[in-house]
C-alpha positions in Angstrom: -13.5 -31.3 47.6 -14.9 -33.1 50.6 -12.9 -35.2 53.5 -13.7 -38.2 55.8 -12.7 -39.3 58.9 -11.0 -42.9 59.2 -13.4 -45.6 60.2 -12.2 -48.3 62.5 -11.4 -50.9 59.8 -9.3 -48.5 58.1 -6.6 -48.5 61.1 -3.3 -50.1 60.2 -3.1 -53.5 62.0 -0.6 -53.2 65.4 2.2 -55.2 63.3 5.1 -53.9 61.2 4.2 -53.7 57.4 8.2 -54.5 56.5 8.8 -57.4 59.0 5.3 -58.6 60.2 6.5 -58.3 63.7 4.7 -56.8 66.6 5.4 -52.5 67.0 6.8 -52.2 70.3 8.6 -48.7 70.5 8.1 -45.3 68.9 10.9 -43.3 66.7 10.9 -39.7 68.1 13.0 -38.5 64.8 10.9 -40.5 62.5 7.5 -40.2 63.9 6.6 -43.8 63.6 6.3 -47.2 65.7 9.0 -49.7 65.3 9.7 -53.4 65.9 12.5 -55.2 67.2 13.8 -55.8 63.6 13.6 -52.1 62.7 15.3 -51.3 65.5 18.4 -53.5 64.6 18.4 -51.8 61.2 20.6 -49.1 60.3 17.9 -46.7 59.5 17.3 -45.9 62.9 20.5 -45.7 64.5 21.2 -43.2 66.7 17.5 -42.3 66.9 15.6 -41.4 69.8 12.6 -43.7 71.6 10.0 -43.6 73.5 7.7 -46.0 75.0 4.6 -46.3 72.8 2.1 -45.6 75.8 4.3 -42.1 76.4 4.2 -41.5 72.6 0.6 -42.0 72.8 0.0 -39.5 75.4 2.4 -36.8 73.6 0.3 -37.3 70.4 -2.8 -37.2 71.9 -1.9 -33.8 73.2 -0.4 -32.5 69.9 -3.4 -33.9 68.0 -5.9 -32.0 70.4 -3.8 -29.0 70.1 -4.5 -29.2 66.3 -8.3 -30.0 66.8 -8.5 -26.6 68.9 -6.6 -25.0 66.1 -8.8 -26.5 63.3 -12.2 -25.3 65.9 -11.1 -21.6 65.7 -10.6 -22.0 62.0 -14.1 -23.8 61.8 -15.5 -21.0 64.0 -14.2 -18.3 61.4 -15.6 -19.9 58.3 -18.8 -17.8 58.6 -16.7 -14.6 58.3 -14.7 -16.3 55.1 -18.1 -17.5 53.6 -19.7 -14.0 53.8 -16.2 -12.7 52.2 -16.4 -15.1 49.4 -20.2 -14.0 48.9 -19.4 -10.7 48.8 -16.1 -11.0 46.8 -18.4 -12.7 44.2 -21.2 -10.2 44.1 -18.3 -7.5 43.5 -16.8 -9.6 40.8 -20.0 -9.7 39.1 -20.3 -5.8 39.3 -16.9 -5.4 37.8 -17.6 -7.8 35.0 -20.9 -6.1 34.1 -19.2 -2.8 34.4 -16.6 -3.8 32.2 -19.3 -5.3 29.5 -20.9 -1.6 29.6 -17.6 0.0 29.3 -16.5 -2.0 26.2 -19.8 -1.7 24.6 -19.4 1.9 24.8 -16.1 1.9 23.3 -16.9 -0.1 20.9 -20.1 2.2 19.8 -17.6 5.3 20.4 -15.7 3.8 17.8 -18.4 2.6 15.5 -19.5 6.5 15.5 -16.1 7.5 14.5 -16.2 5.1 11.6 -19.6 6.1 10.6 -18.7 9.9 10.5 -15.4 9.7 8.8 -17.5 7.4 6.2 -20.4 10.0 5.8 -18.0 12.8 5.4 -15.8 10.7 3.1 -19.0 10.0 0.9 -20.3 13.8 1.1 -16.6 14.5 -0.6 -17.1 12.4 -3.2 -20.3 13.5 -3.9 -19.3 17.4 -3.7 -16.2 16.6 -6.3 -18.7 14.5 -8.5 -20.9 17.7 -8.5 -18.0 19.9 -9.1 -16.6 18.0 -12.0 -20.2 17.5 -13.6 -20.6 21.1 -13.5 -17.2 21.6 -15.0 -18.2 19.2 -17.9 -21.4 20.9 -18.5 -19.7 24.6 -18.7 -17.2 22.7 -21.1 -20.0 21.5 -23.0 -21.5 25.1 -23.5 -18.0 26.4 -24.3 -17.7 23.6 -27.3 -21.2 24.6 -28.7 -19.7 28.4 -28.5 -16.4 27.6 -30.1 -18.3 25.4 -32.6 -20.4 28.4 -33.6 -17.4 30.5 -33.8 -15.6 28.1 -36.2 -18.6 28.0 -38.5 -18.8 31.6 -38.2 -14.8 32.0 -39.2 -15.3 29.4 -42.5 -18.0 32.2 -43.7 -16.0 35.1 -43.0 -13.3 33.3 -45.1 -15.7 32.7 -47.8 -16.7 36.3 -47.5 -13.0 37.6 -48.3 -12.9 35.9 -51.7 -15.8 38.3 -52.6 -13.8 41.3 -51.3 -10.6 41.1 -53.1 -11.6 43.8 -55.3 -12.5 46.3 -52.7 -10.2 48.1 -50.0 -7.0 45.7 -49.6 -6.0 47.4 -46.5 -9.4 47.0 -44.7 -9.5 43.2 -46.0 -5.8 42.6 -44.6 -6.9 43.9 -41.3 -10.2 41.8 -41.3 -7.5 38.6 -42.2 -5.5 39.5 -39.0 -8.5 39.3 -36.7 -9.6 35.9 -38.4 -6.3 34.7 -38.1 -6.5 35.2 -34.2 -10.0 34.0 -33.8 -8.8 30.8 -35.7 -5.6 30.7 -33.2 -8.1 31.1 -30.2 -10.2 28.2 -32.1 -7.4 26.1 -32.7 -5.9 26.3 -28.6 -9.2 25.7 -27.7 -9.4 22.3 -29.8 -6.3 21.4 -28.7 -6.9 21.8 -24.9 -10.2 20.0 -25.4 -8.7 16.8 -25.2 -7.1 17.5 -21.9 -10.4 19.2 -20.3 -12.2 16.2 -21.2 -10.1 13.9 -19.4 -11.2 12.7 -16.0 -9.0 14.4 -13.2 -9.3 11.8 -10.5 -6.3 13.0 -8.4 -8.4 14.4 -5.6 -10.6 11.2 -5.8 -7.7 9.2 -5.4 -6.0 11.0 -2.6 -9.3 10.6 -0.8 -9.5 6.7 -1.5 -5.5 6.8 -0.2 -6.6 8.3 3.0 -9.2 5.8 3.6 -6.9 2.8 2.5 -4.5 4.3 5.1 -7.2 4.2 8.0 -8.0 0.3 7.1 -4.0 -0.3 7.1 -3.6 1.2 10.4 -6.8 -0.6 11.9 -5.3 -3.7 10.3 -2.0 -2.9 12.2 -4.2 -3.6 15.3 -7.1 -6.2 14.4 -7.8 -8.7 14.6 -6.4 -8.9 18.2 -5.1 -12.2 19.4 -8.0 -12.7 21.9 -10.5 -12.6 18.7 -9.2 -16.6 18.3 -9.5 -17.4 21.6 -10.2 -21.2 22.8 -10.6 -22.9 26.0 -8.0 -25.9 26.2 -7.9 -28.9 28.5 -4.9 -30.8 29.6 -4.5 -34.4 28.6 -3.8 -36.5 31.5 -2.5 -39.6 29.1 0.7 -37.3 28.4 1.7 -36.2 31.8 5.1 -37.2 33.2 5.6 -38.6 36.7 4.7 -36.2 39.7 1.9 -34.3 37.6 -1.9 -34.4 38.4 -4.8 -33.1 36.3 -7.9 -31.7 38.1 -11.1 -33.4 37.3 -12.1 -30.5 34.1 -8.7 -30.9 33.0 -8.0 -27.4 33.3 -5.3 -27.7 36.5 -2.0 -29.4 36.6 0.1 -30.1 39.9 3.5 -31.2 40.4 3.8 -33.1 43.5 7.2 -33.4 45.0 7.2 -37.2 45.6 11.1 -36.8 46.6 12.5 -38.1 43.6 15.4 -40.5 43.2 18.8 -39.5 41.9 18.8 -39.2 38.1 15.1 -38.1 38.1 14.1 -35.4 35.7 14.0 -31.7 36.7 11.0 -30.6 34.8 7.6 -32.4 33.9 5.9 -32.4 31.0 2.1 -32.7 29.5 0.4 -31.9 26.4 -3.2 -30.3 25.8 -5.6 -32.4 24.4 -6.3 -30.4 21.4 -3.8 -30.0 18.5 -3.9 -27.8 15.2 -3.5 -28.1 11.9 -4.6 -24.9 10.3 -6.1 -21.7 11.3 -5.6 -19.0 14.1 -5.8 -20.0 17.9 -5.5 -18.2 21.3 -5.2 -19.7 24.8 -4.0 -18.2 28.3 -2.0 -19.8 31.0 -2.3 -19.0 34.5 1.4 -19.4 35.8 1.5 -17.4 38.9 1.0 -20.9 40.8 4.8 -22.2 39.5 8.3 -20.3 40.1 9.5 -22.4 37.4 7.6 -23.3 33.8 8.3 -23.8 30.2 5.0 -23.2 28.1 5.0 -23.4 24.3 4.0 -25.7 21.0 5.0 -29.1 20.1 5.0 -30.5 16.8 3.8 -34.1 15.8 6.1 -36.6 16.5 7.6 -34.9 19.3 6.3 -37.3 22.3 5.9 -40.2 20.2 9.5 -40.8 19.7 9.9 -40.8 22.9 11.6 -37.7 23.0 12.9 -36.7 26.8 14.2 -33.8 26.0 12.9 -30.6 27.9 10.6 -28.2 26.0 12.5 -26.1 23.5 15.7 -28.1 23.3 15.1 -30.0 20.0 13.8 -28.7 16.5 10.2 -30.0 17.1 9.4 -27.5 20.2 9.0 -23.9 20.8 8.9 -22.7 24.2 9.0 -19.3 26.9 10.4 -20.5 30.0 10.6 -18.7 33.2 13.7 -20.3 35.7 15.4 -18.7 38.3 14.0 -15.3 37.5 15.3 -15.5 33.9 12.8 -15.6 31.1 14.3 -17.2 28.0 12.9 -18.0 24.7 13.8 -21.4 23.6 13.9 -23.8 20.5 16.3 -26.3 19.3 18.7 -25.9 22.4 18.8 -22.2 21.5 18.0 -19.8 24.5 17.2 -16.0 23.9 17.0 -13.9 27.3 13.8 -11.7 27.1 12.8 -8.8 29.6 10.5 -9.7 32.3 10.5 -11.9 35.2 6.9 -11.5 36.6 4.0 -13.2 35.2 0.6 -13.7 36.2 -1.0 -14.9 32.9 0.8 -15.8 29.7 -0.9 -15.6 26.4 -0.2 -17.6 23.3 -1.0 -17.2 19.7 -0.6 -19.4 17.2 -1.0 -18.4 13.2 -0.5 -21.9 11.7 -1.3 -20.9 8.3 1.5 -18.0 8.5 4.0 -20.0 10.6 3.8 -17.5 13.5 3.7 -18.3 17.5 3.5 -15.4 19.7 3.5 -14.8 23.4 2.0 -12.1 25.4 2.2 -10.6 29.0 -1.7 -10.7 29.4 -1.8 -8.5 32.2 -0.1 -5.7 30.7 -0.6 -6.4 27.3 2.9 -6.5 26.0 4.4 -8.5 23.4 7.4 -11.0 24.6 8.6 -12.9 21.7 7.2 -14.4 18.3 8.7 -17.5 16.8 8.7 -17.8 13.0 8.3 -21.5 11.4 6.4 -22.7 8.3 4.6 -25.8 10.3 3.8 -29.1 8.3 2.6 -31.1 10.7 0.0 -30.8 13.6 1.0 -28.7 16.4 0.1 -29.2 20.0 0.1 -27.1 23.3 2.9 -28.2 25.7 3.4 -27.5 29.2 6.7 -28.2 31.9 6.6 -27.2 35.5 10.2 -27.2 37.3 11.1 -29.3 40.2 10.8 -27.0 43.3 11.8 -28.3 46.9 9.0 -28.4 49.2 6.4 -26.8 47.4 3.3 -27.8 45.6 3.4 -26.0 42.0 0.4 -25.6 39.5 -0.5 -24.4 36.0 -3.9 -23.3 34.8 -5.3 -23.2 31.5 -7.8 -20.3 31.6 -11.3 -20.5 30.6 -11.8 -17.7 28.0 -15.0 -18.7 26.1 -18.5 -19.3 27.3 -19.3 -23.2 27.1 -22.2 -22.4 24.8 -19.9 -20.4 22.4 -17.1 -22.8 22.5 -19.2 -26.0 21.5 -20.4 -23.7 18.7 -16.8 -23.0 17.9 -15.7 -26.7 18.0 -19.1 -27.5 15.9 -17.8 -25.0 12.9 -14.0 -26.0 13.2 -15.4 -29.5 12.6 -17.5 -28.5 9.6 -14.7 -26.7 8.3 -12.3 -29.8 8.5 -15.1 -32.1 7.0 -15.3 -29.8 3.8 
């Protein structure tokens, strides 16, 4: 931001802007020049006054002191610039280190999954080989049993030729044949069970892998996988709000509102969502009183002057006077926590879920459930704070080229 000294032509004329009369005296309390009409008004009753020449000398002394302090600060800017440069370098190193660390962690995760997969596949192969050998042995037993059944048939046929022989010997032979017949019959009866595929152990292995998947699905995907860069829509801003040139910061300027002025000021994001999953973050440390959430289509078009969360078309989290509240339809739920730097918001439009996170400590704060029917738009509010300038910042989460590609993909999906 650049600053310019006032040019000679920009200095105010020596007449009262209210009455058009010559300025003749200086009000010490209001710190401004007055005309005769100003002196007769009640606005400056019982105030102290000095001649403009005396006020001029006092003001010159004061501005001289201010300029001297500014000179001292200017002399120190060299050190500040050096510190900024060093801080930037340190930040780059930290981000590079974080990138390396995250890559290593994901590599370890890939190794764990790969190792687990390899062992699972080896176990399947081992079970397959074991079952194959069992069936090969069974096939050999079937051949032997079939041969035994054939031999029994021949032996029974031979018995009829031995009826004239030794009956005792024949009876003993018949008893032996009956034992063989029972053994063969038992084998044939159990053969169907032995030929059925025993998948008990195999099913247990598959279930184990499914549990690994289910546990990971509880952790993944993480909300930040659907991160987006949002911007403020300055056309929706209430009075006392102003946005930065890149539309990522909004400030509340205290303009000494008149009686009956709202204690909150709202603004919406330029983006709206009708499907899919979306995640964004808001830096809230610049405001002591804030409300962050979403509104459904029609919230503002109907001239709605409710605060966020006071009606059925808005859902929000609010920090006010040290209290954290979840708000919807004029219902308030007290939540734990009062100190925040960044707030994360995750919208799953299709599932009808809106979840808030304390990003710094990774803590879920609250979740709303609602089957949305119309477009959803992120919404923000800054509370009125006397004598301060409060701000909210939409965090830059996605590199610009990736953000543009994501938008193109989303547009393509919408056209389809």
